[in-house]
N, C-alpha and C positions, 0 to 999 in steps of 0.2 A: 504494499500500499503506499502511495505517494500523496502527503498531504500538500495543498497548494495554497497558501494565504495569499491573499490579493487577488482572487481567482477572475475577477471581472475588470482588472486594471490593465494598463497599456501592455505589461510583459506579463502579465498572470493570464489572462484570457488566451493568447496564442500558446502559452505554454501548457494549458490544459488541453487543448486541441491537439498540441505535438505528441503529448504523452499519451492520449487516447490512441493517436494514429499508430503509436509504438507498442500498443496493446497494454498499457500499463492498467493498474487498478488505482484510480484516481479519485480522491476525496477533495473537493473544491469547497473553499471557505469564503463567506462574504458577510459582511457586518449588515447587508441590506436584505431584510426578508423579501421583498418585492423581487429579488434577484434569483431566487432558490429554484424556481419552476424552469427557468431560463438554463441554468447550469444542469439541472437533471435532465434536461431535454438533449443535452449533448450526450448522454450515456454515462454520466460519472455520480456518483455519490455528491450531494450536496448539504453542507451543515452551517450553521450561523454560528457565529463567535465574534466577540469584540476584543479587541487587543488589551481593554480594561478588565477582562473577565478571566482571571487564571484558571477557574473550574472549565469554562466553556474552552479555553483554550488546549487543555489538557485533554477534553474529551475529543477535540477536534485532531489532537496528534494520536489518541489511543489507536494501537495496532498498526501504526505507519512505521517504517524503518527509516524513510527519508521526507525530508519536508522542504519546500521552497518557502523562503521567508522574504516578504517585501512589504514594506509600509509606505503611506503616502508622506510627501515632505509636510513634518509638522514638527513643533517643538518638542512634543512628546514621544518622538519615535525612537528616541533611545529607550526609553522606558516600556513602549510598547514591544520593541524587539527583546529587550530584556524579559519581558513576561512571556513571550512565545518560546524562547530560548529554554527558560526554565520550565515551562509547560512540557517542551519537547524531551527533556532530560527526564523528567519525571513519568513520563509516558514510554520511555524505553525506545525513543528514536535514536538511531545511529550516526546519521548524518544529516547535516543541513546545508543546504544550497542558499547562501545570503547574498541578496541584492543590496550593492552598496553604491559607490561612484568612483569613477576613475582619479586616481591620485588619493584615495584615503589611505592613510597610515600614521604611525604616532608621530611622524615628522612632519605631518600637512601643517601648512600655514594658513589654510582657508578654514572657515567656519564647517562648511560641509564636510571637508575632508576629515576634521578633528571629531565631528560628531559620528561619522559612519566608523572611523576608525576605534571610537570607543565600544561600538558594537562589534566591530571585528576582534578586539583584543578580548571581549568578554568571551564570545564565542569559542576563541582558542583555548581559554581558562577553563571552559566548562567541561572539557573531557571528551565531547562528542567530536566526531569527523567533521569536517568542514570544507567547504568551497566558497570562494567569494568570486561574485559577478560583479564587475566594476564597470559600468557603461559611461559612457559620454553623453551628449545631447542626443535626444531622441529625433529621429526624422518626424514622427508623429505630431511633436508640437507644433510644425509649421500648419497642421490643420486648425490651430488655434486661430491663426491669421487668415483662414480660407475666405470667410464672408468678405473681409476688407479686402483682399487682394483681388477677390472677384468684382468688388464694388468700385474700388479706388484705382487699382493697376498698381499698387503698391506695396512692396514687402517692407516692414518696419524691421531694420535691423539692429537688436538691442546688444549685440555682441561686438561688432567692429574688428572682427579680425577672422582667420581661418578656423573653422571647427570640423573636425572629422566625424560628421553627424553619423549615427547609427540607425537602423532600422529596428524596431523593437522586436521584431519576429526573428531577427537573428539572436537577440538577446535571450528570447525564449528557446531557441535553438541549441544554444549553447548550453542553456540551463538544463534543457530536456536530456542532452547528453551526460551532463554532471550527474544528474539523477538516475540514470538508468545504465551509465557505463561504468567502466573500470577505469581506475588510475586518476580520479579528479581529486581525492581527497588530499587536502593540504595545498591546494592550488588556488592563487589568485588570478582571475581572469580579466584584465584589462581589455575593454571591448571598445573598438570605434569601426567606423566605416572605412572603405578602400580610398577615399579622397578628403582632403581638406579643402573646405569651400569657404569664400567670403560672402557678405550680403550681395555684393554683385554678381558672384558665380550663381548664388541661389535664383535671383532675378533673370538671370541669362537662362537658366533650366527652366524657369517657369514659363517664360516667354518662348522658349522654343517648343515646348509641349503643350502649351494652349494657343500658340499662334497669335497671342495678345502682347501688347508692349508692356512689360511689367518693369518698373524700375525699383531700386532700392534706396530707401531712405533711412538716416541714422535715425536711432531711438535715444533719447539722453537717459542716462540711468535714474534719473529721478521720475522721468515719465514712464520708465519700464516697472519702477518699483510700485507706483501709483496704481499702475494698471493690475499688476499682481494682487495689490491688497484690495482693489475694487471687486476683483473676480473671488475673494474669500481668503486668500493667502494671509496667514500672520505676517505682522509688520517685520518681526524678527527673521522670518523664513525669507520674505520678499528681500529683505536686507542681505541676506547670505546668497541668494541667486544673484543679484546685483554684483556682489563680491566676487562669485565665481566667473560672471561675465567680464569682468575687468581686466582678466588676465588673458582673454583672447587676443586683444591687439598685440600682445608681447609674442604670441605665437604658441602658447603653452596649451592650448585647445586643439592643436593642429596636427600634434603626431600622430602617425598611424600605426595601429596596432595590427598584426597578422593573426590574433587569437582567431577569429571567425573561421579562417581557413585553415589554421592549423588544427583546430578541433573538429571542424566539421567535412574537412576536404573539399570545400568549396568556397568560391569567392563571396565576399560580403556583398549585400546588395547596395546598389548604387542610388543616388538620390534621385536621379533622372528616371530610374524605374519607378521608384514610389511615387513621383509626382505622377508619371503616366498613367498608374493603377487608380490614382485619386484625382484624375483629371477634372472631372465633372465637378467637384468642391471648389475649384478654382476659377471655373467659368459660369457658374449658376448665376 
């Protein structure tokens, strides 16, 4: 049995699908009762659990030997993950595949790197087998701007430098391999796409695929933060996101990792292919 936390999220949803394709016995966990039936329809077990409820977390882990653990970006995410790790250990889970972020380590200088590192070290100290899934920015994040791109023909660049965007499905595929294959315990998998793209590069891809003229415009850090807060993100988390974006102009988000091809034996998905698959979202 493999338990997947965040089973309706950006990486959790495709992970459930991939594990089922592999023939795995999957228990999908959500905190939203309205999503249980949709998960069951996929052919997996679906259960309700909140990261603040240790008993529900332990029940979600009962009988599982491996789990995938991801939480939303939130000030409480370290406590939530600590609760899930404790529940996994109490339930007899052997291996935790933990989603954190690229650059997370005890030496990290950024807030997100420090927060993720705390959980990584906690898991290491737990005595459980572990694998860290450490991605960069998701291509799926571009869909947040789909309506404005379609309406205004502008991609608002809040990064200001090259970023090696990764498709969340590649993250899910690597996680699925770590959950079902051998030799992944004790590994930290930094995950990026195959190319580093600037805002101008993204606008060019959007223009090519949609047949429209899409331009790139810089988005000031204060405006980016205000937009995230307006969409429900906590102020401190939004500030950490802006802090992370600030290293893009220095080239620190543009490094290419070959992990996807190393682990899966195929190339990582390119942004152009992602945009082509979602073309209608950018032209409606």
